[in-house]
N, C-alpha and C positions, 0 to 999 in steps of 0.2 A: 615646458611645453603644455599648452592648454588643451583641455579635452574638446571634442567636437561640440558638445553642448555649450561649453563656455564661449567658444568662438562664435557659435550661432547666436548666442544671447548678445554678445558684443556687436555683431553685425546688425541685429534687429534694433539695438539701441542707437547705432550709428545712423541707420536709415530714418530714425525719428528726429535727427538733428537738423537745424536750419541748413539749407543748401546741399543736402545729402544727394550724392550722385554715385552710382555704382560704376567702377572702372574694372579693368582686367586684373589689377593688382589688389583691389580692395574697395573701400568706400570712403570717398572724400566728403568733407563737410566743414561747416564753420567752426573755427577754433574758439572755445570759450575764453581762453587766456588772451587771445588777440582782441576779442570783442571788448574785454575789460580794459585793454590798452587803447581802444579806439581805432582799430584797423581790421584787416581781412574783409575788405569790401567785396572781394570775389567769392567769399564764403567757401573757400576750398583749401585752407591752410592745414586743417587736421585730416588725419587718415587712419582708418583701421585696416590693416593688411589682412590678407587671406588667412594667415596663421594666428590672427588675434592680437598681434603687436600693434601698437598705435603711438602716435606722436604728432608734433607740429613741425611743419616745414620751415618755419621762421625762427622759432625759439624753443629749444629742447626743454626749457624749464616749464613750458605750458603743459607738459605731459600729465602732471597731477590734476590740473584744471579739466583737461580732456577726460581723464579717468573718472572724475567726479560727475561730469556730465553724462558719462556712459554708465555710471553706477558700477564701475569696475574695481573700486577700492573698498576695503573694509578697514575698521579702526582696530589697532592693537591696544593693549592695556595702558599705553602712555598717550593715547589720543593722536598718534601719528599715522598719516596715511600710508598704507602698505598695499602692494599688489596682491591680488588673489593668489592663493597657492597654485603652483604649477603642477600639472599631471606628472606622475612618475612612469607613465606608460612609455616604454622604450621600443615599441614595435616599429614596423616600417610604414604604418599608416596605409595598409593595403585597402583598395577600393573594390567592392564586388563589381563584376562586369555589368550587371543590370543598372547599377547606379551610374557607371561611366556612360553607358549607352543612353541613359535618360537625361544626361546633361544637354543643355541647349548648344547647338552648333552655329555660332554666329561668326566664325572666322576670326582671324587675329585682330586685336585692337592695335591701332597705329599711333605711335608718337609723331612720326612724320608720315603722312598718308601715302600708302603703297610703297614706302621705302624703309622706314625703321620701325619695327614692331615694338610695342610696349612689352616689357619683360623679355626683351631679346638682347642678343649679343651681336654687335656690329663691328666692322673694320673700315677705317678710312685710310687708304694706302696711296702713297705717291713716292716718287723719288725725292732725294734731298733737294730742298729749295723749291719744291713743287707747289707750295701753298697749302699744305695740310693743316697747320696750326691756324692759319688765317681763316680757312674755311670752317674749321671746328669752332672757332670763337664766334663767327657769324651765326652758326647753327645754335650755339648756346644762347645768344641773345634773342634769337627768333623764338625758341622754345620758351624762354623765361617770359616773353611777352605774348605768346600765343599767336605770333604772326607767321605768315607763310614763309617757307624757306625754299628758294629756287622754284617758286610756284606751287609747292606742295603744302597743304594745310598741316598745321602742327597742333598738338594738344598742349595747352599751357601748363607749366609746372616748374618747380624749382630745379636748378641745375647745379651739379658739382663738377668743377673743372680742375683737374690735376695737371698743372703745367710743370712737368718734371724736368724739363731741360730748357725752358724759355727764361729769359731775363724778366725779372719782375717789372722793370720799366717798360719793356716791350709789351707785356700783357696789359699793363695799365694804360699805356699810350693807345693801343689798338681799341680797347673798350671805350676809352674817352672819344676817340675819333668816330666810333660807331654811334655815339650819342647815348651810351649807357649811363644810368644814374644810380644813386644809392638805393632807389626803390626796387631795382631788379633783384629777384630772388636767385642770384648766382653766387655760389660759394667757391672760393678759389684757393688752391695751394700752389705757391710758386717756390718750390724747394725740391731737394732730392727726397725721394721716397724713403721713409724709415724702414727698418728691417721688417717690422710688423705692420706694414702699410695696409695689407689686405684686411687684417682684423680691424684696424682703425677705420678703414673705409666702410666696412660693414656697420660699425657703430654710428658713423656719420650719416649713412643712408637711413638707419633707423630713426635718427633724430630729425633729419631734414626732409624725409619723404620725397626724394627727388624723382622727377620724371625722366631725367637724363643725367648720366654720369659719363664724363669724357676723360679718358686716360691718355695723356699726351707726353710720352709715347709708351707703347705696350711693354717693350723690353726694359724700360726704366722702372717699371712696377714689378713685373713678375720675376726678373733676375734669374735666368737659367744659364747653366754652363754651356749648353749646346742648343742653339736655336733650330738646328736641323734634326734633332732627336725627336721622333714622333711621340714616343711614350712620355718623355720629359715635358714636351710642349703641351700635350693633352692634359697631363696632371696639373700643370701650372695654370692652364686656362679654366679648369673646373671650378675654382672658387669664384671667378668672374661670372661664369655661366649661372652658377647657383645664386649669386647675388642678384643677377637680373631676374631670374625666375621667381625668387622669393620676395623681392621688394617691388616688382612691377616696373622698375626703371629700365630704360634701355641703356646698356653699357656700351659705349662706342670707344674702341681702342684705335688710336692713331698709330700708324705703322709705316714701314718703308717698303717700296717695291725693289726687287732685285735688279741686277745689271741686265743689259740686253733688252730686247723688245718681245719677250714672251707674252702670250695672251692669257686672258682669264685668270683663274686662280694660280696658274703656274708663275705668274709675274710677282707674286707675293714673296718677300724675303723670308727665308727660313723653311721650316717643315710644312708639308701639306696639311698637317694637323690644324694649323691656324685656319686655313680655308674651310676645312671640314667642320670646325667647331662653331663657326659664326652663322648667323641667320641672314646677314646682309654684308656684302662687300661693296664699298664705294671706291671705285678706281679713278683717281685724279691724275691726269696727264698734262704735260706742258710741252708745247712745240714752239717753233719760232713765230707762229701766227696767233695762237691762242691756247688757253687752257681748256680741257674738256673733262667731263665727268660721266661715268657710266656706272651701272650697278649689276651685281649678280645676286638674285634673291632666292632664298629658300621658300618664301611665301610670296605669291603674286608674280607678276611679269617683270622681267629685267628692264632696267632703264637703258634705252639706246643712247649712245654717246651724244651728249649735248655740249655746246660751248658755254663758257663762263665769262662774265665780264667782271673786271676788277677795277673799282673806283680808285684812282691814283691818290686821292686825298684821304678818304675815310677807310680805304681798303675793304669796303663792303663788296661782297661777292653776290652777283645776281645771274640769273639764267639767260643765256642767249639762245639762238636757234639751234636745232640739231646740227651735228657736225657735217652731215652730208649736205644740208642746205647751205651751210656756211662755205663749205668747199666749192659747191656749185656756183655760188655768188662770186667767190674769189676767182674761180677759173674764168667765168664770164668777163669779169673786169680785166683780167690779164689778156684774154683773147682780143677784146676791143682795143686795149692798149697796144698790143702788137700790131694789129691791123692798121691802127691810126698812124703808127710810126713807120709803117712799111711804105716803100716807094711805089708799090703796085699790089695787085691781088696776090694772095698767098695760097699755096696748096696746103692740104691737110698735113702732109709730111713736114712742111716748113713750120706750120703752127705747132706741131708736136715738138719740134726742136726748140721753138721760141718760148713756149709756155710750160713752166715746170709745175706739174701737179699729177695726180693719179690719172692714168690713161682713161679709165672708164668715166671719171668725172669730167675730164677735158672734152671727151667726145659727146657726152650728154649735154654739156654746156654749149658746145658748138652747134648741135642740132637745135637746141632751144633758141639760139640767137638768130638762126636763119629765118628771114621773113619779118623780123622785128628790128633788130639792130644791125644786121649784116646781110649782104647779098651773096648768093651762091650762083655761079654760072658753070657751064660745062656739063658733060654727060657722065662723068665719073669713071671713064675708062682709062686705059694706059695712055692712049693717044690723045685723049681729051679729058684730063682730070678735072675734078671740081676745083674751082678757084673761089676764094672768099675775099670780100672787100668790105670795108667799113664805110658805108654811105647810106643815104636814104633809099630804102628799097622801093622798087616799082610795084604797085599793088598787084597781087596775083602772080608775081614772078619770084618763085623760090628755087629756081633751078629746074632742070629736067631730069 
């Protein structure tokens, strides 16, 4: 562990490097090793983290070149580069309250704007065959390219994707269909997680400096005997939370929803400790009409349920309208379809029986169509109920 003075010196040296930018997790800058090899055009492959560790997101072997650029190495008697001695201080690193209060309050840094915080732990949950892995791989590519995901801006950076239950051919085929190339900084494991997977993942994170780590799926990595045991689950998730906080990467775990139609965090399979531990829950649902996505946020406002579009060829996932808007449009279509097929005007009760959708949405759609797409006659009483027909409305006549 480095002393505070050593870490401060490394940060000062990093800020003097080409392309230096301060992030929530540390300082990104141009990698000297990558420059020697003729790449790193974005000048952000190298990083010094908040604890003073550093590395290259593309090639772990560049650590020595980065260390030389930072002045972090000294020479031993054999002329070999060695890291500076680590501090033997084993304290907790307590911070005086005055220092804490004096820190700038800029709010969370976002990997995906307003959705996934940097240095955060997230959950992408859906029922089996609900599109979890497909959605996660699209996210991986968008972050690797710094492109918007479902309309939300992303912070560009390397991605580690652990495909712990997917076939290698499936993962390869999907990324190919999405147009991924060998230039994308995405690092993939398509295999069963080894027993010491968490320790190995930590080492990979230190080498690759990822902005995003995707674990697909959660229980394939943490391996616990009882997913409903609050204490066991909390302890199993702690290393992932620590990994996120200390590396600055967002760790997104892909997980399952339970049976039934429970709402919010209660829908997540297993202990409520999962919901309690994460910063963001992305809830992916699938119905006969469309897929939807919503979020529950520790930071910022929740995402109201939106519809998703799935390209049948590339399996790219893009954002559609909010679910309420989509339901309203579908209800309007079904009402016009029912009135067009009817032999004559229909009462509201007859439309209720003919159009299958939520009552509130159906009635809102019906009111919105009156005067534009349909005509309403009658006074609305028991003896003279409203009647609806699909024809060209008479200007100014929307019923009495």
